[in-house]
N, C-alpha and C positions, 0 to 999 in steps of 0.2 A: 475853816480850812487854810487857802491861799491868801485869803485877804486876812486873817488872824497873824498867818505869818509872817506877812508882811507888815502888818502894824506890831508885832513884838519886835518885830527889826528895827522899824522905827522909832518906837521907845528904847531899843536899846542902843541905838545909834544916839539918840537924844541924851541919854543918862551917860554914857562913856564919852562921848564927844569928840572919842578918837577921829582922826582921816579914814583909818582902816573900815570902821564900823559905820561909818556916813557912806562910804564910797560902793559897802556892801549892801547895804541898804538902795541904793540908787539903782545898782547895776541890777536889783532884783524887781525894783520898780519899774523900771525901763523893760527888764525881760516880762512883765505881766502886762504892759501897757501894748505893748505890737502884737499882733496876731501870730499865731505861730507859723502863717505862713512864711514871714522872714525872718525864721530861727535857722541856723544852721544846722541840720539837721538832715539827713536823706529822705529820700520821697517815700521811701519805704517804712522808715522809721515814724514819719510824721502820720502816715495812712496808720500804723496798727497803733499809735497814740490815739488815735481818734476812734478807731474802732473800739479800745478799751474803753475808753469817757463814754461815748455817744448811743452805742449799740444795744439795743433793749433787752434783746436776751443774754450776750456776750455778758453784759455788766453783772450778771446773776452769778457768774463764776470770776472773772476778773474785776479786782477795782484796784484804783490806784491808792486807794484810803488802806490803814494798816489798824489793826488793833479791835477794839469794840468799834470805831466809828467804822470799821469796814462791815461788821458783823451786822449792825442796825443797817445799814443803808442795803447789803443783800436782803434783811428779813422785809425791807420796805419796798424795795424792787420786786420783788417777789410778790408782795401782795399787791403790786400795783398792776404786775402781768396777768396775775392769775383774775384778779377784777376785770381788767379788762378784754382778756379772752372771755373770760363768763358771760359777759354783756354781748359781745359779739356773736358768740352763738345765739343766746336768747334774741337777738334781734333777726340771725339769718333763720330760724325755726320759727320766729314769728312772720317774716316777711316772705319766707317760703310757701308756710301755710295759706298766705293770703293771696298768692300770686297762684299758688298751681292747688283748687282743692282737691281732696280725696277722691278717689272713682272709685264706688264701693261694687260696680260693675253688673 
């Protein structure tokens, strides 16, 4: 993803040996090194980006990736969410049954 892109830029800068390519790589490296808090974007934009990247349920619909990688990410995320929700419902049913035995009247 980001590291692959950064490595490609590094290789490109090394092969071309041009100052512009090296400068672009260094700027990208600095951009990746510092946390998102220090970037020059509005607070609302940063908030929306964090939600898109890290929200468990919204990431099923909105991804930062493109193409087949986005489809694979959505499928894996859907499987993860369904598995976790199924496990939580099972544990809830099990623990509720242990705590509150049925009253047959």
